[in-house]
C-alpha positions, 0 to 999 in steps of 0.5 A: 541290270535294272535300269538298262531293263527300263531304259529298253522298255521305254524304248521299246514304247516309242517305236511302238508309238511311231509303229502305232502311228504309222498303222493309223495312218495306213488305215485311211488307204482304202478310202484316201480318195474320198476324203474332201478334206485336203488336210485331213489327207495331208495327215494320214498320208506318208510323204518326206519328212512331214509338216507341221505348223511352223512349215505350214505357216512358211510355205503360206508367207512364202506363196504369198496366199496366207491372206487370201484363203484361195482353194489351190493348194498353198491356199489350203497350206495358208489355212492349214499354218492358221490352225495348227495344221499338220502333217503325217512324215514318211515311217515306214523305210526308217521303222524298218530299220529298226524291224531290221536291227531286231526282233522287239519281242525276243527283245521285251521278253529277255530284257535285251537286245539281239541284233540280226547280222549287218545291225550293229558293226561292233557285234558283227566283228565279235561275233566274227571273232566268237565264231573264229573261236569255237571254229578252232575249239571244233578243230582241237576236238577232231584232232583229239579224237583222231588221238583216241582213235574213236569216233563222235564218242571217243570224246567231247566237250563239258562244263564243269561248275565255271570251267568250259571246254573241258574234255570228257573221255570214257574210261576205255579210253583214258590210257590212250590220253597223251601225257601233257593232258590234266585229269580235272574230275570223273564221273561214272564211266567218264574222266574228265581232262584239260589240256595246255593248248585247251586252255589257251583256245578256251582263254580266246573264246572268253575273251571273243564271247567278252568283246560280244557282252561289250559290244552288246552293251552298246546296242541300246546306245547306238540304236537309241542315237539312230533313233534320236537322229530323226526327232523331228521325224518323230515330232511331226508323227506325234502331232500327226497322230495327236491331232489324228487321234483328236478328230477321230475322238471328235468324229465318235462322238459326233456319231454317238451325239448323232445317234441319240440326240434329235438335233446335232449339228457342227457350231459355226464360231467366228472370229471375233470383230471389234466393230461387231458385239460379240453373240451366241445364238443356239436354236433348239439346244439340248445338254450333251450329257441327257442322252445318257440319261434315262429320260433324255427323250423328254429333255426340252431344247431351248433357243438361247440369244446372247449380244449380237444384232437382232435376227436380220438385223442391220448396223442401225437396228437395236442390238440383243443384250449381252446379259439375260437376267433369268428367273424362274421357278426353283427346279424349273431348269435355270441351273441346266441351262447355264450349264448346256449354254457353257458346255456347248461353247466349249464344246464348239470351241474344241471342234466338236458337235453341239446337241443343237439344230444351230449354232452360230457364236463368236469366238470366246477368250474364256469362260467363267462359271459361278455355280454351286454351293461350297465352303473352304474349311482348310482356308478357312472360307465360308460358303459365302466368302468362297462365292465372292471370291470367285466373283472377284477373280471373275470381274477382274478378267472377264471382256466382251469376249468371254462367256459368264455364268452364275448362278443364284449370286448372294444367297449366302448373305441377308436378303438386302446385302444379297441382292445388292451384290447381285445388282452391282455385279449385273451392272458391272457385268453389263459395262463390260457387255460379256455374254452373261447368263445370270440366274437369280430369285431376287424377283426385285432385281429383275423389275429393276430392269423391266424398262431397259429396253425402253430406256435405252439411249445414244447421249452424244457428249462433246466440244469444239468437234470432239464427240463420244458415243455412250449407250446404256447396256441393256439387260434381258429379261428371261424366265424357265416357263411353269403352269401354276395352278392354285389348288385346294380352298381359298385364294392365291392371297390369303395363303390357303390352299397351294399352288399346283406348279407344273414345269414346263422347261421352256425358256420365256420372254419377260421375269417371272413373279415368284419362285414358288419355293413352298411347292419344292418343299411340297416335293421334297416331303415337308410336313403339311402343316408346314407347307400350309404354314410358309404359305401363309407366310409367304402371301403376307410377305408378299403383299407386305413388300406390294404394298411399300412399293405402292407408297413408294417405299 
């Protein structure tokens, strides 16, 4: 019985889901004439058997318009096929059959289906047989009342324990019962009797009732089979409802984003082209979650460019480097910039609006992010090991069409080893050509690439007419802007006093000379004597490093 109830609940849930999809599509009827998108019109218009992506692709190929992309209906079908377009099938008539078949709410409450007349032939036949049995019993009762010489109160049917349809006669008429009636019981003022012909009628009714129960047991199976016969229609309705749900969610998200962000746009994601370098261009880009923050209005937007041609450039002009080496002070906004670029790319690929004045990019085949610090105690891996394992997986899989974000790679080991690993990873990513944001505090790494733009060159090798053109990959330098002022006694080189750093959170060209970690230590509340000592040691180390570079060490 529990299994039957569970099957019924599943069947009712499927019917409710289909009805919800139908209601969702019908809700667009008042505005159907104002919809500009043919694909959206098909999605919310119930017609025929509906179309899925395979149908649309077939229509496009048959119409010989798949590659034309024209504005005809066939051309629209071709574009929809390319994006996996679907349309809503007609559901009203099929749903009406199941609504006529039984009461859904009653079935949900009782745990069984009581079909309406005409819904199931087997149940209809059993109901007719049961009605005949009841009619025969009623005829017998009228005859018994005639024999006893009374009206409706002379006798009636009652049930006692498991026995049904026993005859209950008042004591004043008990002497008139026929001799073949057998006494079965008594209560105050009444006696109960059974009769041979009544037993036969009762048995016939019990058989009819059992047949009806058997027929009812098969109702769910029959209705489920009828439902399954329409599985292509339900599948297309589910696909259309899923697409409509996704589009509605994106529309709500876009509306909420527009209400909280000064700049929003629908991104332009272009198909990758092997003849042109991948690119990412965003103007006044914000973090998509910043609107939920109390200080969201103070968030500083930034313009970001990775790869592609220079603004207004052609194939003869120098392109924008695909990889940007990002430096800047601690807490300057480097990690936030990496996150907002990756999130914007993901949002663009799912069709969502993004918090930017404009965003144009070539499609990504993957987004790889190496950020944060965590170890793997269960796996016996240190934080540095986890960091390098994720980086290794990234380097094995990324292509020129990938988007990569790395945050402070190499910080989990010695400075020399960390710098060497970070430098080699930058070179590897530059050779792949993937769009990359690489945040680091290794300022020597930025120094290595300061002359990349000037050193970019084309070298031609070949013999006997065979030519291979090789271009040195360049790395762009950028940093998060800040305003630094020396306060207190002494000068910067002595380490006396301290530097007051104001974070500007703007993306600027070039590298940042320092990380200003002592400033963050001050903000964190370290004791003043510790801060003074740290400032002096930092100044001494920087002076020593500068002297070594001048000597050429």
